[in-house]
C-alpha positions in Angstrom: 74.0 97.2 124.2 73.2 93.5 123.7 70.5 92.0 125.9 71.7 89.5 128.6 69.9 86.2 127.1 68.1 84.4 129.1 68.4 80.6 129.5 65.9 78.4 127.4 63.5 75.7 129.4 65.6 72.9 130.1 64.2 70.2 127.4 67.1 67.9 128.8 68.4 67.8 124.8 71.5 69.5 124.4 74.4 68.9 122.3 76.3 66.2 124.2 79.9 68.1 123.0 82.0 65.2 122.7 85.7 65.2 123.9 87.3 63.5 120.8 87.5 63.0 117.0 85.8 59.9 116.3 88.3 59.1 113.3 91.9 60.0 115.1 90.9 60.1 118.7 92.3 63.9 118.9 91.1 65.5 122.1 88.5 68.5 121.0 88.3 71.4 123.1 84.2 72.5 123.6 85.5 76.0 122.4 87.3 75.0 119.3 85.8 76.5 116.3 87.4 73.5 114.4 85.1 70.3 115.5 82.8 69.3 113.0 79.5 67.3 113.5 76.8 65.5 111.9 72.9 65.3 112.4 73.4 62.6 114.8 76.3 64.2 116.4 79.3 62.2 115.0 82.2 64.2 115.8 85.3 64.8 113.8 88.6 67.4 114.0 88.8 69.3 111.0 91.7 67.7 109.6 89.8 64.0 109.6 86.6 65.8 108.3 88.1 67.5 105.4 91.3 65.4 104.6 90.1 61.4 105.4 85.9 61.8 105.3 85.5 65.0 102.5 82.9 66.8 104.6 80.8 63.5 104.6 79.7 61.3 107.7 81.0 57.6 107.2 78.4 56.9 110.0 75.4 58.4 108.2 76.1 59.8 105.1 75.2 63.5 106.3 76.9 66.5 105.7 79.7 67.4 108.5 79.0 71.2 109.8 81.1 73.2 112.4 80.0 72.4 116.1 78.4 75.2 117.5 80.5 76.5 120.7 78.5 76.3 123.7 79.0 79.8 126.0 81.6 79.6 128.7 79.0 80.7 131.4 76.4 77.2 130.2 79.5 75.0 130.6 78.9 74.8 134.4 75.2 74.0 133.6 75.5 71.5 130.9 79.1 70.2 131.0 80.5 68.6 127.9 80.4 64.6 127.4 83.4 62.8 128.5 82.5 59.6 126.5 84.8 58.9 124.1 83.5 57.4 120.7 86.0 56.1 118.3 85.4 54.8 114.6 87.6 51.6 114.0 90.2 51.9 111.4 89.6 55.3 110.4 92.8 57.3 110.7 95.5 55.6 112.8 96.2 53.0 110.2 96.5 55.4 107.4 98.0 58.2 109.0 100.3 56.7 111.1 98.5 58.3 114.2 98.2 57.2 117.9 95.2 57.1 119.8 96.0 61.1 120.6 96.0 62.0 117.1 100.1 62.4 117.1 102.6 60.3 114.9 104.1 58.0 116.9 
């Protein structure tokens, strides 16, 4: 039987869980396993991270790794960010995508 994990001491430092891919501006679910981040929490969808960025953050040059999923019970305590960050010229011109990562 797993023990109920206690909440850690609130340090005021948690991942933002940004709401979009910084490349194609696609909406990203906070529970998605297909979101990658760097150590500065630049945030990318798996498609852009693998096919455009090739696993390297264009902002810092760091490795992109899967973003951890915050347990649902903690999303009310520390909700995902609503602030959208977009890197100009990353994917839309290259793939013909609109601001939500859809062809059009």
